[in-house]
N, C-alpha and C positions, 0 to 999 in steps of 0.2 A: 969639482968642475971638470977637470981634465978626464976623470973617469967617465963622466957622463958623455963628454964629447967622443971619447974613445969607443964607448959602447955604441953610440949612434953611428959612428963611422963603420964599425964592424957590421952592424945590422944592415946599413946601406950597402956595404960591399957584398954581404950575403944575398940580399935581395937582387942586386944587379947580377951577381953570378947565377942565381936561380933563374932569373928572367932570361938571361943569355942562354943558359942550358936548355930552357924550355923552347926558346926560339929555334935552337938547333935540333933538339931531339923530340920536341913535343909532337909534331905531326907523325913521325914514325911510330911513337908510342901509341898515339890514338889509333893509327892504322892497325897496329898489332892487336889492340883491344877489340876493335871492330871485327877483325879477321877471326880472332878466337871466339867471339860471340857468335859470328855467322857459322863457323864450323861446328860449334856446340849445338846450334839450332838444327843444322843439317843432320848431324848424328842423331839428335833426339827424334826428329821427324822420321828418319830412316828406321830407327828402332820401333817407333809406333806403327809404321806401315808394315814392317816385318812381323811384328807381333800379331797384327790383324790378319795378315796373309797366312801366317803359320798356324792360326787357330782353326785347324780342320775339324770337321764334325766329330770325329772320334775323340780327339783331345778335348774339345768343348764338352762333349757328353761325359767323359770321365771326370773332368774338372767340376762339372755340376754335381755329379754324384759324390765325389770326394769332399766338396765344399760342405755338403749336408752332413755326411758321415763324420768328418773331422771337426765340424762346427767352427770352421774358419775358412777364409778365402783360399782356395787351392789354385796355385799358380804353376808350380813345377812338378807337382805330385804325379800328374799323368805321365810325365816323361820318365818317372821312376817306376811307375806301376807296369807300364808296357814291357820294358826290358826284364822286369822280375818275372812276369808271366812267361816270357820267351825262355828264360833260364829254367823255369819249372818244366816247361815242355821238353827242352833238350835233355835235362837230367833224367826225367821219367822215361823218355824215349830210349835213351842209352841203357837204362836198367831193364825195361820191359822187352826190348828187342832180343835180349839174350834168351828169353823164355817163350816169346810169342812170334807169330809171323809179322812181316812188315806192316801189313794193313791193320792188324789188331793192335800192334804197338803204336801206330799212328793215331788210331781212334782213341785208345785209352790215354795217350799222352795229351791229345787235344782236350779231352774231358778234364784231366788233371790241371792243365794250363788254364782252363776256364773257371776252376774253383775259386781263385781270388776274386774274379769278377762276380761270380754267383754269390760269394760271401758278402761283398759290399752291396750288392743288390738286395740281399736278404736284410742286411743291416739298415739299408735305406728304407725298406718297407717298414721294418720295425720302428724306426725313428719317426717315419711319417704317421704311423698309426698312433704312437704315443703323442706326437705333436698335434694330431687332429683333435684330441680331447681338450686342447687349449682354446678351441674355437669360440665357445660361449664367452669365456673370460676375456679373450683377446678382442673380440668384436664389441663386447660390453665396454671394456676399458677404452678402446679407440673411439667409440661413439660418444661416451661421456667426455673424454678429453677434447674431442673435436668440437663439441658444443661449448665447453668451457673456454676453449682457445679462439672462440669467435670464428669457427670454420677455417682455422689455419691447420692444414693437414700436417705440415712439417713439424709444428709444435706438438700436435696430437700424437704423432708417431714417437717423438722423443719422450713424452710423458708416459706413454703406454709401455715403452721399453724398460722403464724403471719400476714397473708395477711388481709388487711382491706376490701377486696371485698367479703369475705366469711361470712356466717352467724355464729353466736356463736355456733350453733350446729355442723357445719362442723369443725370449729376450735377446738372444744373439742374433736371430733373424731380423728382428725389428731394428736393432742397432746397425746392422749392415745395410738394411734398407734405408735408414735415416741418413747414413753417410753418403750413400749413392744418390739419394734424392737431393741432397744439398750441393752435390758437385756435378750433377749431370749438365751437359752442354747442348744436347740436341735430343730429339724425340727417340732416336735409336738407343741412346744411353738410358733414357727413362724407361723404355720398353725392356731393356736388359735388366735394370734394377728390379722392376716389377716381376719379370719372368723368374729371376732367381728366388725371389720371395715366395712366389706361388709354387715353384718346383719343390721347395722344401716340404710342403704339405701335400700337394697334388690332390686337392679336394675341390668339390664344387664351390664350397663357401670361400675357399682361398682364391679361386679364380674370380668370383664375383667381387670379393674384397679388393683384389689387385686391380681390377678394372676401375672400381670406384676411386681407389687411391690415385690412379693415374689421371682420372678426370678431374679430381679435386686439385691435384698439384699442377697439371698442365693448363687447365681452363679456368680454375677457380670456381667451379660450379658447386653449389651447396648439395651435399649428398647425404644429409641426415636421414631423409626418408628411405633411401636405399639401404643405409646401414641398419636402420630399424627393421626393415624387411628381412635382411640376412639374419639378424639376431632372432627374429620370430621363427624363421624356418629352422634354425639350429635348435631352439628350445623344443619345437614340435617333434624333431627327429629323435630326441633323447629316449623316449619310451620304447620305440621299436629297436633301437640299438642295444638297449639293455637286455631285451628278450633274445636277440641273436647272440649276445655274449654268453648268456647262460647256456644256450643250446651248444655252442662251440666248446665251452668248458667241459660239458658232459662227454662230448664226442672225443675230445683230446684225452681225457682221463681213461676212457675205455681203450683207445688204441695204444696209449703210452705203456700200459701194463701188459700188452700182448706182443709187441714187436720183438723186444729183446728176449723175453722168455721163450719165444718160438725159436730163435737162433740157438739159445742155450739148450733147448730140447733136441735140436738136431745134433749138437755135440754129444749129448748124453746117449742118444740112440746109436750114433756111430761107434762110440766106445763100448756100449753094452751089447748091441745086437750083432755087430760085426767083429767084436773082439779086438778093437783098436785100443792101443794105449793113447794117452793124451799126446805124448811126444810124436807118435806115428800119425795121429790126426793132424797135428800142426804141420808136420813135414809134408803130408799129402795136400794140405790146404794151401800152403804158401811156397812149396818148392817144386811143384809140378805145373805144367802148362794149363791143364784143365782146372786144377784146384785154384791157381792164382786168378784165372779168368773168372771163375765163379765167385771167388772172394771179393774181387773188385766190383763185380756187378751187385753182389749181395750187400756189401757195406755201403756202396754208393746209393743203393735203393733205400737202405735204412736211414742214412743221413738225409737224403732227399725227402723222405717221409716226415722226419722230425722237423726239417726246415719248413715244409708246407704246413704241418700241423701248428707249429709255433706262430707262423704268419697268419694262419686262419683262425687261431684261437681267439684273438681279440679283433672284432670288426673295426673298421675305420669310422670315426665319428664324422658323418657327412650328411648333407641334406638331400 
């Protein structure tokens, strides 16, 4: 009995002490919590505004390209890409200025600094070409899932992203689109989500598909007829695309076996007709001003030709 009374007294004393402490320190504690929350909101809003203002066209352009090439959302990659290009420019300029004039060194250094950008542009085009061949399966799957989901576009995009018939590239794009469609807060964010999806393919069918997805999500309009029309146009375009592909393959094969043999022929003629040794040829080619200049132009032209041929070898699947 005494233990129970003792326990009750202790609890009562604890409650009285807690209440008294709260009466003394409660309001300052609540004020500190409110201040911390308000400061956190101010910092968050400032960061959001700073992020929007700092997204200049160059950064936005590079992030769009890198998002497609890397197959994930690019956030800080552009801030790494630009300094890397500047470093390439500086190093190449320091090396070339020893053998060339200032203007020549500047031009060649700029060309070398542009190589990373040209490479990701070439990769972007290659990825877009491969991705464009998902058009028929993507639109077919989206149309069927849209009908099965009772015209619920968000659910249709989710189901299509899990399709086994699509490439990993298209699945990734659809998943990213799905996440953005579920979290957009205004029309500008909806436009950005659709723009990112369309940019990954850069085709007429993707533009039409993106417009219809936006209409279905924003206004809830039934777009089954429009999806069927896009699918019909894609199927009709298949025959002409196959014919262009065969022609491009033949042209690529002819040029591929001519470019490098021509350069090797010049090496052979230099060593045989002019009595050059291979060591002397390499010395004149890379250790003299004229030789280095011609080597840069020649190898740059060969690389450019192969890039153009590779990109043109397979036509984009479009309507």
